[in-house]
VEXDREN-2710 file (C-alpha; in Angstrom, 1 decimal):
% VEXDREN-2710
k/r/px/py/pz
1/MET/0.3/-0.4/-0.2
2/ALA/1.1/3.5/-0.6
3/ARG/1.8/5.8/1.7
4/SER/-0.5/8.4/1.6
5/ALA/-2.5/10.4/4.2
6/GLY/-4.5/8.4/6.5
7/ASN/-2.1/5.5/6.9
8/ARG/1.3/6.7/8.0
9/ALA/2.4/5.5/11.7
10/VAL/5.3/6.1/13.1
11/VAL/7.1/3.9/16.1
12/VAL/9.3/5.5/18.3
13/GLY/12.1/3.0/19.6
14/ALA/12.5/-0.7/18.3
15/GLY/12.2/-2.5/21.3
16/LEU/10.0/-5.2/21.4
17/GLY/6.8/-3.5/22.3
18/GLY/7.9/-1.2/19.2
19/LEU/8.6/-4.4/17.1
20/ALA/5.5/-5.5/18.1
21/SER/3.4/-2.4/17.4
22/ALA/4.9/-2.1/13.8
23/MET/3.9/-5.8/13.0
24/ARG/0.5/-5.2/14.7
25/LEU/-0.1/-1.8/12.7
26/GLY/1.4/-3.5/9.8
27/ALA/-0.8/-6.0/9.5
28/LYS/-3.9/-3.4/9.9
29/GLY/-3.1/-1.7/7.2
30/TRP/-0.2/1.0/8.5
31/HIS/2.6/2.3/6.5
32/VAL/4.8/2.3/9.5
33/THR/8.3/3.5/10.2
34/VAL/10.3/2.9/13.2
35/VAL/12.9/4.8/14.2
36/ASP/16.3/4.4/16.7
37/ARG/18.6/5.8/18.6
38/ILE/20.8/2.6/18.9
39/ASP/22.3/0.4/16.3
40/SER/20.0/-2.9/16.1
41/PRO/17.0/-4.1/17.1
42/GLY/15.7/-5.2/20.5
43/GLY/15.8/-2.0/23.0
44/ARG/16.8/-3.5/26.3
45/GLY/16.8/-6.6/24.6
46/SER/19.4/-6.2/22.1
47/ALA/23.0/-7.7/22.2
48/ILE/26.7/-6.9/21.4
49/THR/29.5/-9.0/20.6
50/LYS/33.1/-8.5/22.0
51/ASP/36.0/-10.6/21.1
52/GLY/33.6/-13.5/19.7
53/HIS/31.5/-13.6/22.8
54/ARG/27.5/-12.3/22.6
55/PHE/26.2/-10.5/25.4
56/ASP/22.5/-10.7/25.6
57/LEU/22.1/-7.0/27.3
58/GLY/18.8/-7.8/28.8
59/PRO/16.1/-10.6/29.1
60/THR/17.1/-14.1/29.1
61/ILE/13.9/-16.2/29.5
62/ILE/10.6/-16.3/27.6
63/THR/7.7/-17.3/29.3
64/VAL/3.9/-17.8/27.5
65/PRO/5.5/-18.2/24.0
66/GLN/1.6/-18.3/23.2
67/VAL/2.1/-14.6/23.2
68/PHE/4.4/-14.4/20.9
69/GLU/2.5/-17.4/18.8
70/ALA/-0.9/-14.8/18.7
71/LEU/1.6/-12.3/17.2
72/TRP/3.7/-14.0/14.8
73/GLU/-0.1/-15.5/13.5
74/ALA/-1.7/-12.2/13.6
75/CYS/0.9/-11.2/10.7
76/GLY/0.2/-14.6/8.6
77/HIS/3.7/-16.2/9.9
78/ASP/4.8/-19.2/12.2
79/PHE/6.3/-17.9/15.5
80/HIS/8.3/-21.4/15.6
81/LYS/9.3/-21.3/11.9
82/ASP/11.6/-18.0/12.8
83/VAL/12.1/-18.6/16.5
84/ASP/14.0/-21.4/17.7
85/LEU/12.5/-21.8/21.5
86/ARG/14.0/-24.5/23.8
87/PRO/12.2/-25.2/27.2
88/LEU/14.7/-25.0/29.7
89/ASP/14.9/-27.7/32.7
90/PRO/15.2/-26.5/35.5
91/PHE/14.2/-22.6/35.1
92/TYR/16.9/-21.5/37.2
93/GLU/18.3/-23.0/40.3
94/ILE/18.4/-20.4/43.4
95/ARG/21.5/-21.0/45.8
96/TRP/22.0/-19.6/49.5
97/PRO/24.9/-19.1/51.7
98/ASP/24.3/-21.6/53.8
99/GLY/25.3/-23.9/50.8
100/SER/21.1/-24.9/50.1
101/VAL/19.9/-25.0/46.7
102/PHE/16.5/-25.1/44.8
103/ALA/15.6/-26.3/41.4
104/ALA/12.8/-24.7/40.1
105/ARG/10.6/-27.3/37.2
106/GLN/7.4/-27.1/35.4
107/LYS/6.1/-30.1/36.7
108/THR/4.5/-29.6/39.9
109/GLU/6.1/-33.2/41.9
110/ASP/9.5/-31.9/40.8
111/MET/8.7/-28.7/42.7
112/LEU/7.6/-30.5/45.9
113/THR/10.4/-33.3/45.5
114/GLU/12.4/-29.3/46.2
115/ILE/9.9/-28.5/48.7
116/ARG/10.5/-31.8/51.0
117/ARG/14.0/-31.3/50.6
118/LEU/14.6/-28.0/52.1
119/SER/11.4/-27.9/54.1
120/PRO/8.8/-30.8/54.3
121/SER/6.4/-29.4/56.6
122/ASP/5.5/-26.9/53.8
123/GLU/4.1/-29.4/51.0
124/LYS/0.4/-28.7/52.1
125/GLY/0.8/-24.5/52.1
126/TYR/3.0/-24.8/48.6
127/LEU/0.1/-26.2/47.3
128/ARG/-2.3/-23.9/48.7
129/PHE/-0.3/-21.4/47.1
130/LEU/-0.3/-22.6/43.9
131/LYS/-3.9/-22.7/44.1
132/ASP/-3.6/-19.2/44.9
133/ALA/-0.9/-18.6/41.5
134/HIS/-4.4/-20.0/39.5
135/ARG/-7.3/-17.7/41.3
136/ARG/-4.4/-14.6/40.3
137/TYR/-4.0/-15.9/37.0
138/VAL/-7.5/-16.0/35.7
139/VAL/-8.2/-12.5/37.1
140/GLY/-4.9/-10.9/36.7
141/PHE/-3.3/-12.2/33.5
142/GLU/-6.8/-13.7/31.4
143/GLY/-8.7/-10.8/32.4
144/MET/-6.7/-7.7/32.0
145/VAL/-3.5/-8.3/30.7
146/ALA/-4.8/-7.9/26.8
147/LYS/-7.3/-5.5/27.6
148/PRO/-7.1/-1.7/27.0
149/MET/-7.2/-0.3/30.8
150/HIS/-7.7/3.1/29.6
151/ARG/-11.5/3.4/31.0
152/ALA/-11.4/4.1/34.5
153/TRP/-14.7/1.5/35.1
154/GLU/-12.3/-1.4/33.3
155/THR/-10.3/-1.0/36.8
156/ILE/-13.0/-0.5/39.1
157/LYS/-15.2/-3.6/37.9
158/VAL/-12.7/-6.0/39.4
159/LEU/-11.9/-4.1/42.7
160/PRO/-14.1/-6.9/44.4
161/GLU/-11.9/-9.9/42.9
162/PHE/-9.1/-8.0/44.3
163/ALA/-10.5/-7.4/47.3
164/LEU/-11.3/-11.4/47.7
165/LEU/-7.6/-12.0/46.3
166/ARG/-6.7/-9.4/48.5
167/ALA/-4.7/-8.1/46.5
168/ASP/-3.4/-5.4/48.4
169/ARG/-1.2/-7.8/50.1
170/SER/2.2/-7.9/49.3
171/ILE/3.7/-11.2/47.1
172/LEU/6.0/-11.7/49.9
173/SER/3.4/-11.0/52.5
174/LEU/1.7/-13.8/50.7
175/ALA/4.3/-16.2/50.4
176/ARG/5.0/-16.0/54.3
177/ALA/1.4/-17.0/55.1
178/ARG/1.6/-19.9/53.2
179/VAL/5.4/-21.1/54.0
180/LYS/7.1/-21.1/57.0
181/ASP/10.8/-21.7/55.6
182/GLU/12.7/-17.9/55.0
183/ARG/14.2/-19.8/52.0
184/LEU/10.7/-20.7/50.5
185/ARG/9.5/-17.6/51.1
186/MET/12.0/-15.9/48.7
187/ALA/11.7/-18.6/46.2
188/LEU/7.8/-18.1/45.7
189/SER/7.7/-14.1/45.9
190/PHE/10.9/-13.1/44.1
191/HIS/9.3/-13.1/40.9
192/PRO/8.4/-9.4/40.7
193/LEU/12.1/-8.4/40.3
194/PHE/12.4/-9.7/37.0
195/ILE/9.8/-6.5/36.1
196/GLY/11.1/-4.2/38.6
197/GLY/9.0/-4.5/41.7
198/ASP/9.9/-4.6/44.9
199/PRO/8.2/-8.2/46.7
200/ALA/7.7/-6.6/49.9
201/ASN/5.5/-4.2/48.1
202/VAL/3.9/-4.9/45.1
203/THR/0.3/-6.8/44.8
204/SER/-0.2/-10.1/45.4
205/MET/-1.3/-10.5/42.2
206/TYR/2.0/-11.2/40.5
207/ALA/2.1/-14.8/42.5
208/LEU/0.0/-15.8/39.2
209/VAL/4.2/-15.7/37.7
210/SER/4.3/-19.2/39.6
211/HIS/1.3/-20.5/37.7
212/LEU/2.6/-19.2/34.2
213/GLU/6.4/-21.2/35.2
214/LYS/3.8/-24.5/35.9
215/GLU/1.4/-24.0/33.1
216/TYR/3.8/-22.8/30.4
217/GLY/7.9/-23.0/31.3
218/VAL/10.6/-21.3/31.0
219/HIS/12.2/-21.0/27.5
220/TYR/15.6/-19.5/25.9
221/ALA/15.5/-18.2/22.3
222/VAL/18.9/-19.6/20.2
223/GLY/20.4/-16.4/19.8
224/GLY/18.9/-14.9/22.6
225/VAL/16.3/-12.4/22.1
226/ALA/17.9/-10.3/20.1
227/ALA/17.2/-13.0/17.2
228/MET/13.8/-12.7/18.5
229/ALA/14.1/-9.4/17.5
230/ARG/15.5/-9.8/14.3
231/ALA/13.1/-12.1/13.1
232/MET/10.5/-9.4/14.2
233/GLU/12.5/-6.4/12.3
234/LYS/12.3/-9.3/9.3
235/ILE/8.5/-9.1/9.7
236/VAL/8.0/-4.9/9.4
237/ARG/10.6/-4.8/6.5
238/GLY/8.2/-7.6/4.9
239/GLN/5.2/-5.5/5.4
240/GLY/6.6/-2.9/3.6
241/GLY/7.5/-0.8/7.1
242/GLN/10.8/1.5/7.5
243/ILE/13.3/0.8/10.3
244/ARG/15.9/3.5/11.2
245/TYR/18.8/2.8/13.6
246/ASN/21.1/5.2/15.0
247/THR/18.2/8.1/14.6
248/THR/17.2/10.2/17.7
249/ALA/13.7/11.4/18.4
250/ASP/13.7/14.8/19.3
251/GLU/10.0/15.7/20.3
252/ILE/6.8/14.9/19.0
253/THR/5.0/17.2/17.0
254/PHE/1.6/18.5/17.0
255/ASN/-1.2/19.9/14.9
256/GLY/-3.2/21.5/17.6
257/ASN/-4.2/18.8/20.0
258/LYS/-3.5/16.0/17.5
259/ALA/0.0/14.3/17.4
260/ASP/1.0/14.4/13.5
261/GLY/4.6/13.7/13.0
262/LEU/8.2/13.3/14.7
263/LYS/10.7/15.3/14.7
264/LEU/14.2/13.9/15.0
265/VAL/17.5/15.6/16.2
266/THR/18.6/16.6/13.2
267/GLY/15.9/18.4/12.2
268/GLU/13.9/16.4/10.2
269/VAL/10.2/15.2/10.5
270/ILE/8.6/12.2/9.8
271/PRO/5.2/13.3/9.0
272/ALA/2.6/10.4/10.4
273/ASP/-1.6/10.3/10.9
274/ILE/-1.0/8.6/14.6
275/VAL/2.8/8.3/16.4
276/VAL/3.1/5.2/18.9
277/SER/6.2/5.5/21.6
278/ASN/8.0/2.6/22.8
279/ALA/10.1/5.3/25.0
280/ASP/9.9/5.3/28.5
281/ALA/6.8/6.5/29.4
282/GLY/8.4/9.3/31.7
283/HIS/10.5/10.2/28.2
284/THR/7.7/10.4/26.6
285/TYR/6.1/13.1/28.8
286/SER/8.9/15.0/30.0
287/GLN/10.7/15.6/27.1
288/LEU/9.4/14.2/23.5
289/MET/6.5/16.3/24.9
290/ARG/8.1/18.7/26.8
291/ASN/6.9/21.8/25.0
292/ARG/2.9/20.4/25.8
293/PRO/1.0/21.1/28.4
294/LYS/-0.2/17.8/30.5
295/LYS/-3.4/17.2/31.7
296/ARG/-2.2/14.1/33.7
297/TRP/1.5/13.2/33.4
298/THR/2.9/16.4/34.5
299/LYS/6.7/17.2/35.7
300/LYS/4.9/16.7/39.0
301/LYS/3.5/13.7/39.5
302/LEU/5.8/12.3/37.3
303/ASN/8.5/13.1/40.3
304/ARG/6.2/11.7/43.1
305/THR/6.0/8.1/40.9
306/ARG/7.7/5.1/42.2
307/TRP/10.4/4.0/39.8
308/SER/11.7/0.6/38.8
309/MET/15.3/-0.5/40.5
310/GLY/18.5/0.0/38.9
311/LEU/20.6/-2.7/37.4
312/PHE/24.2/-3.1/37.7
313/VAL/25.3/-5.9/35.1
314/TRP/28.8/-7.5/34.3
315/TYR/29.0/-8.9/31.0
316/PHE/32.1/-11.3/30.5
317/GLY/33.8/-14.0/28.5
318/THR/36.1/-16.7/29.7
319/LYS/38.9/-19.1/28.1
320/GLY/38.2/-22.8/28.3
321/THR/35.5/-23.6/30.6
322/ARG/33.0/-25.2/28.8
323/ASP/33.8/-28.2/30.4
324/LYS/34.6/-26.3/34.1
325/TRP/31.7/-25.6/36.9
326/LYS/29.6/-28.5/35.6
327/ASP/27.1/-27.7/37.6
328/VAL/26.1/-24.3/37.1
329/GLY/23.1/-24.5/34.4
330/HIS/21.8/-21.6/32.6
331/HIS/20.2/-19.2/35.2
332/THR/21.5/-19.1/38.8
333/ILE/20.0/-16.9/41.2
334/LEU/22.5/-16.2/43.9
335/SER/20.7/-14.8/47.0
336/GLY/22.6/-13.0/49.8
337/PRO/22.5/-13.2/53.4
338/ARG/19.5/-11.0/53.6
339/TYR/16.5/-10.3/51.3
340/GLU/14.1/-7.9/52.8
341/GLY/16.2/-6.2/54.2
342/LEU/18.5/-6.1/50.8
343/LEU/14.9/-5.0/49.4
344/ASN/14.4/-2.0/51.8
345/ASP/18.1/-0.5/50.9
346/ILE/17.3/-0.8/47.2
347/PHE/13.7/0.3/46.4
348/ILE/13.2/2.4/49.9
349/LYS/16.3/4.2/51.3
350/GLY/18.0/3.7/47.8
351/HIS/21.3/2.7/49.5
352/LEU/23.7/0.5/47.8
353/ALA/24.5/-1.9/50.3
354/ASP/27.7/-4.0/50.7
355/ASP/25.8/-7.1/50.7
356/MET/23.7/-8.3/47.0
357/SER/22.1/-10.9/45.2
358/LEU/23.1/-11.7/41.5
359/TYR/21.1/-12.9/38.9
360/VAL/23.1/-15.3/36.4
361/HIS/23.0/-16.0/33.3
362/ARG/25.3/-18.4/31.0
363/PRO/23.7/-19.3/27.9
364/SER/26.7/-20.9/26.4
365/VAL/25.9/-24.2/28.1
366/ASN/22.9/-24.4/26.2
367/ASP/23.6/-22.0/22.9
368/PRO/26.7/-22.6/21.2
369/THR/26.8/-19.5/19.1
370/ALA/27.2/-17.1/22.6
371/ALA/30.5/-18.0/22.9
372/PRO/33.9/-19.5/20.7
373/GLU/33.9/-23.5/21.1
374/GLY/35.4/-24.3/24.1
375/ASP/34.5/-21.1/25.8
376/ASP/31.6/-19.5/27.6
377/THR/29.6/-16.2/28.1
378/PHE/28.4/-15.1/31.1
379/TYR/26.4/-12.0/32.6
380/ALA/25.6/-11.1/36.7
381/LEU/23.0/-8.7/37.0
382/SER/23.1/-7.3/40.4
383/PRO/19.9/-5.2/41.9
384/VAL/20.9/-1.6/42.6
385/PRO/19.0/1.6/43.4
386/HIS/18.2/3.9/40.9
387/ILE/20.1/7.1/40.7
388/GLY/16.8/9.2/41.4
389/HIS/17.4/8.4/45.2
390/ALA/19.0/11.5/47.6
391/ASP/21.8/9.5/48.6
392/ASN/23.0/9.2/44.9
393/VAL/25.9/6.5/43.7
394/ASP/27.9/7.8/41.3
395/TRP/28.7/4.7/39.5
396/SER/31.3/6.6/37.0
397/GLU/33.6/6.2/40.9
398/MET/31.8/3.3/41.8
399/ALA/31.4/0.7/38.9
400/GLU/35.2/-1.1/39.0
401/THR/34.8/-1.4/43.0
402/TYR/31.1/-2.6/42.7
403/LYS/32.3/-5.5/39.9
404/ALA/35.4/-6.4/42.1
405/LYS/32.3/-7.3/44.6
406/VAL/30.5/-9.6/42.1
407/LEU/33.5/-11.2/40.8
408/LYS/34.8/-12.1/44.3
409/THR/30.8/-13.3/44.8
410/LEU/31.2/-15.6/42.0
411/GLU/34.3/-16.8/43.2
412/ASP/33.4/-18.0/46.6
413/ARG/30.3/-19.3/45.7
414/MET/30.1/-20.9/42.2
415/LEU/33.1/-20.2/39.7
416/PRO/36.1/-20.8/42.1
417/GLY/38.9/-19.5/40.0
418/LEU/37.0/-17.2/37.7
419/SER/39.2/-14.7/37.6
420/GLU/42.5/-16.1/35.9
421/HIS/40.1/-17.1/33.1
422/ILE/38.2/-13.9/32.0
423/THR/39.3/-12.7/28.8
424/THR/36.7/-9.7/27.9
425/SER/34.3/-7.7/29.5
426/GLU/31.7/-5.0/29.4
427/VAL/29.6/-3.6/32.6
428/PHE/26.5/-1.1/32.8
429/THR/25.4/0.5/35.5
430/PRO/22.5/2.8/35.9
431/GLU/24.2/5.3/33.8
432/THR/24.4/3.4/31.0
433/PHE/20.5/2.8/31.3
434/ARG/19.9/6.2/31.2
435/GLU/22.5/7.4/28.5
436/ARG/21.6/4.1/26.3
437/TYR/17.7/3.7/26.6
438/LEU/17.0/7.0/28.1
439/SER/15.6/5.6/31.3
440/PRO/14.5/7.9/33.7
441/HIS/16.8/7.7/36.9
442/GLY/18.1/5.1/35.3
443/CYS/15.8/2.3/36.2
444/GLY/15.8/-1.2/34.2
445/PHE/12.0/-1.5/33.7
446/SER/10.1/1.9/33.8
447/ILE/7.4/2.6/36.8
448/GLU/7.5/0.1/39.4
449/PRO/4.3/-2.1/39.1
450/ARG/2.7/-1.2/42.9
451/ILE/-0.8/-1.8/42.8
452/LEU/-1.9/2.4/42.0
453/GLN/0.6/2.5/39.5
454/SER/-1.4/-0.8/37.2
455/ALA/-3.9/-0.9/35.2
456/TRP/-5.9/2.3/34.9
457/PHE/-3.2/4.0/37.3
458/ARG/-0.2/3.4/34.4
459/PRO/0.1/6.0/31.8
460/HIS/-2.6/4.6/29.0
461/ASN/-1.8/2.8/26.1
462/VAL/-3.5/5.7/24.2
463/SER/-2.7/9.0/25.7
464/GLU/-4.6/10.9/27.9
465/GLU/-2.6/14.0/26.9
466/ALA/-2.8/14.0/22.8
467/GLU/-5.5/12.6/20.2
468/GLY/-3.2/10.2/17.7
469/LEU/-0.9/9.5/20.5
470/TYR/-0.4/5.7/21.8
471/LEU/2.1/4.6/24.3
472/VAL/3.8/0.7/24.0
473/GLY/6.3/-0.8/26.3
474/ALA/7.4/-1.1/30.0
475/GLY/5.9/1.7/31.9
476/THR/2.4/1.2/30.0
477/HIS/-0.2/-1.3/30.7
478/PRO/0.2/-4.2/31.5
479/GLY/4.3/-3.6/32.2
480/ALA/7.5/-4.7/31.7
481/GLY/8.0/-8.3/30.9
482/LEU/8.5/-9.5/27.4
483/PRO/4.6/-11.1/27.6
484/GLY/4.0/-7.5/29.0
485/VAL/5.4/-5.3/26.5
486/VAL/4.2/-7.6/23.7
487/SER/0.8/-7.4/25.6
488/SER/1.1/-3.7/25.1
489/ALA/0.8/-3.9/21.5
490/GLU/-2.1/-6.4/21.3
491/VAL/-4.0/-3.5/23.0
492/LEU/-2.6/-1.1/21.1
493/ALA/-4.2/-2.9/18.1
494/LYS/-7.7/-3.1/19.8
495/LEU/-7.2/1.0/20.0
496/VAL/-5.9/1.8/16.8
497/PRO/-8.4/0.9/13.7
498/ASP/-7.3/-0.9/10.2
499/VAL/-7.0/1.1/7.6
500/PRO/-10.0/2.2/5.4
501/ARG/-9.7/0.2/2.0
502/ALA/-10.1/1.7/-0.8
503/PRO/-13.7/0.5/-1.8
504/GLU/-13.3/-1.4/-5.6
505/LEU/-14.5/0.5/-8.6
506/LYS/-16.9/-1.1/-10.5
507/VAL/-17.4/-0.7/-14.4
508/ALA/-20.7/-1.1/-15.6
509/ALA/-21.3/-3.9/-18.8
510/GLU/-21.1/-2.1/-22.1
END
């Protein structure tokens, strides 16, 4: 279809939410242009290659593959022909300082074996927790995730069910009510950290993640999430869409109260009939609309918003270690000596603690494309405070010191002799997230998913501030995480009409 007035869409950001939006819009007949300031697709799910090691920069696990299958199907494609998705077993392993280990698996009986090994008296409590998780899945995932929530009524009408499910309680409180072992309380409640939430404060509705893992498993895409992003890019281009990398958006343009294009930092203006922002919602309203008055998402409101934590991520490659550390699998969580206390330091006090918990990714055990033969690729991720707190960390001074602490933790607890094998490395701090992704306060996952920052309370997928402007990605409904950002594009598709088709000309018979 030719580009013409009425069918032009510009998407800001080629993250997974932006690419999924471009795919959905292309399938509806829109002529789409995507711009992104970095040089490759995927946003936080992009990758860099250094000395033969591919480092997946962000998300590493895929839950609910049905979300991606539906996206591909809407565009006339088969997800599994484009993406080599492999189930993981175990999903991940949790290790505590006392030497105890918990392997998360899909089958309930396998999980019960793990529960009995750690705390036999908590078996019944765990089964009750699974029932809690299923009930919350039905209400919170099936009932809300792919549904537009910009009308207050959509949130109001689920409040009775939220009340019955005690959505006012935190996920950690729910875990405490079901199991007694502190290690199991952590294992059942930490999942909101994957999307930037404090388990001590985000709603117990996030117990639904345990049901998602049980029902759909946890998967890994060969080539990393970046390979999936490239497959999405290919579909967008195949639909006739354009994707422009190394292209920075400066400001959304308007005709009256209607968005009508995107101005780049070069001064070029890309005209559009609708604008879709996959930039962080905070950046969209504070910078891309900096010269526009706002009714709701004012500077004052954004300053009052609670943002997700920051991330310190150390990417490193090792030489000749593929057959070393055989007990270390694809994903490992090294829990520190404190759980709730560390959460309080990160989210409430904004204090960089001396202790840490680490999420360690070793894709090379399952994916030979991640590292040279015989070598390994890793990343070690530590949740840290974002850089918007009063007691701000200067990461330009702290990064090397903190990396040394991460190295010591890894060598002492999981990877003995690691320092002798490291050949290459890269560090991302919250300052990197602010500069590379334009993330407010350098946070890792946009707005924290607290109950009063969810559904209607989040920035809406159809903007409250202007006509013709739509938002997708981690900062909008339904929220962060791969299923969340891809589902935000599904919501977008329900809000944006199909492009009208020109009526066929009928020629009268002579």
